[in-house]
C-alpha positions as CSV (number, residue, x, y, z in Angstrom):
1,X,102.0,75.9,99.8
2,X,105.4,74.7,98.8
3,X,106.3,71.1,98.7
4,X,109.1,69.9,101.0
5,X,111.5,70.1,98.0
6,X,110.4,73.7,97.3
7,X,111.0,74.7,100.9
8,X,114.4,73.0,100.8
9,X,115.2,75.0,97.7
10,X,114.3,78.3,99.5
11,X,116.8,77.4,102.3
12,X,119.5,76.7,99.7
13,X,118.8,80.0,97.8
14,X,118.6,82.2,100.8
15,X,122.4,82.8,101.0
16,X,122.5,83.6,97.3
17,X,119.6,86.1,97.7
18,X,121.4,87.8,100.6
19,X,124.6,88.2,98.5
20,X,122.6,89.5,95.6
21,X,120.8,92.0,97.8
22,X,124.1,93.2,99.2
23,X,125.6,93.6,95.8
24,X,122.6,95.4,94.3
25,X,122.5,97.7,97.3
26,X,126.1,98.6,96.7
27,X,125.5,99.2,93.0
28,X,122.5,101.4,93.5
29,X,124.0,103.4,96.3
30,X,125.9,106.0,94.3
31,X,126.2,109.7,94.1
32,X,123.7,109.9,91.2
33,X,121.0,107.9,93.0
34,X,120.3,105.2,90.3
35,X,117.1,104.0,91.8
36,X,115.6,107.5,91.9
37,X,116.6,108.0,88.3
38,X,114.9,104.7,87.3
39,X,111.7,105.8,89.2
40,X,111.7,109.1,87.4
41,X,112.1,107.4,84.0
42,X,109.3,105.0,84.9
43,X,107.0,107.8,85.9
44,X,107.7,109.7,82.6
45,X,106.8,106.5,80.7
46,X,103.6,106.1,82.7
47,X,102.6,109.6,81.7
48,X,103.5,109.1,78.0
49,X,104.7,105.9,76.4
50,X,107.8,105.6,74.3
51,X,105.6,105.0,71.2
52,X,103.5,108.1,72.0
53,X,106.6,110.2,72.2
54,X,108.0,108.8,69.0
55,X,104.8,109.5,67.1
56,X,104.6,113.0,68.6
57,X,108.2,113.8,67.3
58,X,107.5,112.2,63.9
59,X,104.4,114.4,63.4
60,X,106.3,117.7,64.2
């Protein structure tokens, strides 16, 4: 549970969060689909880490 001061802070931050959400939505909504590209990169890293890839290239 939040204190009354914490709840007041949430009310003060809500307009800022709404602005941030709008801006981030505008940034991510592009022809190249930024969010999809990030998801794909995260999936590749989940399958094989950066370090694993580097070691594999080094050993070739």
